[in-house]
C-alpha positions as CSV (number, residue, x, y, z in Angstrom):
1,M,91.7,102.0,82.9
2,T,91.1,102.8,86.5
3,T,91.1,106.5,86.9
4,V,91.4,108.4,90.3
5,I,91.8,111.9,91.6
6,V,94.6,112.3,94.1
7,A,94.2,115.2,96.4
8,N,97.4,115.9,98.4
9,D,100.4,118.3,98.8
10,L,103.2,118.5,96.1
11,V,106.6,118.4,97.3
12,G,109.9,119.1,95.6
13,L,112.4,117.4,97.7
14,G,111.8,114.4,99.9
15,K,109.6,112.1,97.8
16,V,106.4,112.4,99.8
17,A,102.8,112.7,99.0
18,L,101.9,113.4,95.4
19,T,105.6,113.4,94.4
20,S,105.6,109.5,95.1
21,S,102.0,108.7,94.8
22,L,101.8,109.4,90.9
23,P,104.6,107.1,89.9
24,I,103.5,104.3,92.4
25,M,99.9,104.6,91.2
26,S,101.0,104.4,87.5
27,A,102.9,101.2,88.4
28,C,99.7,99.9,89.8
29,Q,98.1,100.6,86.4
30,T,96.0,103.3,87.8
31,E,95.5,106.8,86.0
32,A,96.1,109.4,88.5
33,L,94.7,113.0,88.2
34,P,96.7,115.2,90.6
35,L,94.8,117.7,92.8
36,P,97.5,119.7,94.6
37,T,96.5,121.0,97.9
38,V,99.7,122.7,99.0
39,L,103.2,123.4,97.3
40,L,106.3,122.9,99.3
41,S,110.0,123.1,98.3
42,S,110.7,120.2,100.5
43,H,108.8,118.0,103.3
44,T,108.8,119.7,106.8
45,G,111.0,117.2,108.4
46,E,114.8,117.9,108.8
47,F,114.7,120.8,106.1
48,D,115.0,124.5,106.8
49,N,113.9,127.5,104.9
50,I,110.9,125.7,103.3
51,Y,109.0,127.4,100.7
52,V,105.2,126.8,101.2
53,R,102.3,128.0,99.1
54,D,98.8,127.5,99.9
55,L,96.9,126.3,96.8
56,T,93.3,126.9,98.1
57,V,92.6,129.4,95.3
58,D,94.2,127.1,92.7
59,M,92.0,124.1,94.0
60,Q,88.9,126.2,93.6
61,G,89.8,126.6,90.0
62,F,90.5,122.9,89.5
63,C,87.2,121.9,91.2
64,K,85.1,124.5,89.4
65,Q,86.2,123.1,85.9
66,W,86.2,119.5,86.9
67,E,82.5,119.7,88.3
68,Q,81.4,121.0,84.9
69,L,83.4,118.4,82.7
70,D,81.8,115.0,81.8
71,F,84.7,112.6,82.6
72,R,84.6,109.3,84.4
73,V,86.5,108.9,87.7
74,D,86.6,105.7,89.8
75,G,87.7,107.2,92.9
76,L,89.4,110.0,94.8
77,V,92.4,109.4,97.2
78,S,92.9,112.2,99.8
79,G,95.8,113.2,102.0
80,Y,97.0,116.3,103.4
81,F,94.9,119.5,103.3
82,K,95.9,123.0,104.4
83,S,92.4,124.1,105.8
84,E,88.6,123.2,106.3
85,E,88.1,125.0,103.1
86,E,90.1,122.7,101.1
87,L,88.3,119.7,102.6
88,D,85.0,121.4,101.8
89,L,86.0,121.8,98.2
90,V,86.9,118.1,97.7
91,S,83.8,117.0,99.6
92,Q,81.7,119.1,97.2
93,L,83.6,117.6,94.2
94,S,83.2,114.2,95.4
95,C,79.4,114.6,96.0
96,E,78.9,116.5,92.6
97,K,80.4,113.8,90.6
98,K,79.4,110.8,93.0
99,I,83.0,109.8,93.4
100,P,83.8,107.2,96.1
101,L,86.6,108.4,98.6
102,F,89.6,106.6,100.0
103,V,90.7,108.8,102.8
104,D,94.0,109.2,104.7
105,P,93.0,111.6,107.3
106,I,96.4,113.2,107.9
107,M,96.2,115.2,111.2
108,G,99.1,114.3,113.3
109,D,101.5,111.8,114.7
110,N,103.0,110.5,118.0
111,G,99.7,111.6,119.8
112,R,100.0,115.3,118.6
113,L,98.2,117.3,116.1
114,Y,100.4,118.8,113.2
115,Q,101.1,122.6,113.5
116,G,98.6,124.6,112.0
117,F,95.6,122.3,112.7
118,D,93.0,122.8,115.6
119,R,89.9,121.1,116.8
120,N,87.8,122.7,114.1
121,Y,90.0,120.9,111.6
122,V,89.4,117.7,113.4
123,E,85.7,118.1,113.2
124,A,85.9,118.9,109.6
125,M,87.9,115.9,109.0
126,R,85.5,113.7,111.0
127,D,82.6,115.0,108.8
128,F,84.7,114.3,105.7
129,C,85.4,110.6,106.8
130,Q,81.7,110.2,107.1
131,Q,81.6,110.2,103.1
132,A,84.4,107.8,102.8
133,D,84.4,104.2,101.5
134,V,87.6,103.5,103.3
135,I,89.8,105.4,105.8
136,I,93.4,104.7,106.6
137,P,94.4,106.6,109.9
138,N,97.3,106.1,112.0
139,L,96.9,105.7,115.8
140,T,97.0,109.6,116.3
141,D,94.4,110.2,113.5
142,A,92.3,107.5,115.0
143,A,92.3,108.9,118.5
144,L,91.5,112.3,117.0
145,L,88.6,110.9,114.8
146,T,87.1,109.0,117.7
147,D,87.8,111.5,120.4
148,S,89.5,109.0,122.4
149,P,93.1,108.7,124.4
150,Y,96.1,108.2,122.0
151,L,97.1,104.7,122.4
152,E,100.9,104.6,123.1
153,E,102.9,101.6,122.0
154,G,102.8,98.9,124.6
155,S,99.6,100.3,126.1
156,Y,97.1,98.4,123.9
157,D,96.2,94.8,123.1
158,K,94.2,93.3,120.1
159,A,90.8,93.8,122.0
160,T,91.6,97.6,122.3
161,I,92.6,97.8,118.6
162,E,89.5,96.0,117.6
163,N,87.3,98.2,119.6
164,L,89.0,101.4,118.0
165,L,88.5,99.9,114.5
166,R,84.7,99.4,115.2
167,D,84.4,102.8,116.6
168,L,86.0,104.3,113.5
169,S,83.7,102.4,111.3
170,K,80.7,104.0,113.1
171,L,81.8,107.2,111.3
172,G,80.6,105.7,108.0
173,P,83.4,104.0,106.0
174,R,82.9,100.3,104.8
175,K,86.5,99.5,105.4
176,V,89.1,100.8,107.9
177,I,92.8,100.3,107.9
178,L,94.7,101.2,111.1
179,T,98.6,101.7,110.4
180,G,101.5,101.6,112.7
181,I,100.2,98.8,114.8
182,S,102.7,96.8,116.9
183,F,102.2,94.1,119.4
184,E,105.9,93.1,119.5
185,T,109.1,95.2,119.3
186,E,110.5,93.5,116.2
187,K,107.3,93.8,114.1
188,I,104.9,96.5,112.8
189,G,102.0,96.5,110.4
190,L,98.3,97.3,110.0
191,A,94.9,96.2,111.2
192,Y,92.1,95.9,108.5
193,F,88.4,96.0,109.4
194,D,85.6,95.2,107.0
195,K,82.2,96.3,108.2
196,E,80.5,93.8,105.8
197,T,82.3,90.6,107.1
198,N,82.7,92.2,110.7
199,Q,86.2,90.7,110.5
200,V,89.5,92.3,111.9
201,I,92.7,90.9,110.2
202,Y,96.3,91.9,111.0
203,R,99.2,92.1,108.7
204,M,102.8,92.5,110.2
205,R,106.2,92.9,108.8
206,K,109.7,93.4,110.1
207,R,110.3,96.6,112.0
208,Y,113.1,99.0,111.0
209,Q,114.3,101.3,113.9
210,S,114.4,104.4,111.6
211,H,111.8,107.0,110.6
212,F,111.0,106.8,106.8
213,Y,109.4,109.9,105.2
214,G,106.8,108.9,102.8
215,S,106.3,105.2,103.8
216,G,102.6,106.0,104.5
217,D,102.0,107.6,101.2
218,L,103.4,104.6,99.4
219,L,101.2,102.3,101.4
220,T,98.1,104.5,100.6
221,A,99.0,104.7,97.0
222,I,99.2,101.0,96.5
223,L,96.2,100.1,98.7
224,S,93.9,102.8,97.1
225,A,94.9,101.6,93.7
226,G,94.0,98.0,94.6
227,Y,90.7,99.0,96.2
228,F,89.7,101.0,93.0
229,H,90.7,98.0,90.9
230,N,88.3,96.0,92.9
231,L,91.2,93.4,93.6
232,D,91.3,91.0,96.5
233,F,92.0,93.5,99.3
234,L,94.0,91.2,101.6
235,K,96.3,90.1,98.7
236,V,96.8,93.9,97.9
237,C,97.8,94.4,101.6
238,D,100.2,91.7,101.5
239,L,101.8,93.1,98.2
240,A,101.9,96.6,99.7
241,L,103.7,95.4,102.9
242,D,106.2,93.4,100.8
243,I,107.1,96.2,98.6
244,L,107.4,98.5,101.7
245,D,109.7,96.0,103.2
246,K,111.9,95.8,100.2
247,V,111.9,99.5,99.8
248,L,112.8,100.2,103.4
249,S,115.6,97.7,103.4
250,F,117.2,99.1,100.2
251,T,116.7,102.7,101.3
252,L,118.8,101.8,104.6
253,S,121.4,99.9,102.7
254,S,121.8,102.8,100.1
255,G,123.4,105.0,103.0
256,R,121.5,108.1,101.7
257,P,120.2,110.4,104.4
258,L,116.7,109.2,105.0
259,K,115.2,112.8,104.7
260,Y,115.7,112.6,100.9
261,G,113.0,109.9,100.7
262,L,112.4,106.3,99.8
263,C,114.4,104.5,97.2
264,Y,111.4,102.8,95.5
265,E,112.5,103.0,91.9
266,P,114.2,99.5,91.7
267,Y,110.9,97.9,92.8
268,I,108.6,99.6,90.3
269,G,108.7,96.6,88.1
270,Y,107.9,94.3,91.0
271,L,105.0,96.2,92.0
272,F,103.7,96.4,88.4
273,N,103.9,92.5,88.1
274,G,102.4,92.0,91.6
275,I,99.4,94.1,90.6
276,N,99.1,92.5,87.1
277,E,98.9,89.0,88.7
278,L,96.1,90.1,90.9
279,L,94.3,91.7,87.7
280,E,94.8,88.6,85.9
281,E,93.4,86.5,88.9
282,K,90.5,88.8,89.0
283,L,89.6,88.1,85.4
284,K,89.6,84.3,85.9
285,I,87.0,84.5,88.8
């Protein structure tokens, strides 16, 4: 059994972060130990009167016990943190137990920092990424981490993206996955850089002209599970993007308001089978 800690916010309504990561990672035959960073009654898009509880004190209790326990963990997947203090707690836990990190450095979108974050938090996240095996930023996160201008859609080419990927890798991670890359209006996807091979590989799929809450969380859950299973990573990327395409299409066709999250449940079996095939293929090598 592959076991990972998942540090992220816990949301009641909207199916993002831990709420979707846990079932998705279970479908990937990965045991997920939740480490909640913030408790929210719903995600922060298109909802009002949101209840928010900072779980820094609770995280201190989790980490204090876990550092003392002798249990095996293959990795730690991180997402949204409320503060630099929470980042420090997870950084210390990772160091104490020598846990590899798969980091989604969630800080902003569309070229802007999320509310509540400042330059000090960006610096703390940059330091945190230095410990990571893998980071999976979007273009906003990437600009903040490298202290470079945000790349507006249509303003970049492959050479620009490849320079950015290499700059990100200089922080320390062995692999960098840059999400939300688009070179043509009908397609969007990711760029993957492996420091060991010095190769940049692109994976693109159909673009849907809507905003889907939780799509990044679904992608991170599948990719991190595949990484800690030590599967063929490009095949995991293809599986993740195929699943995401099916989920986005079905979610749109359902007619349900998109703020309530992705309708991924019909594809849990498809995901399980896809991961199982890759696990069996790994055993034959």
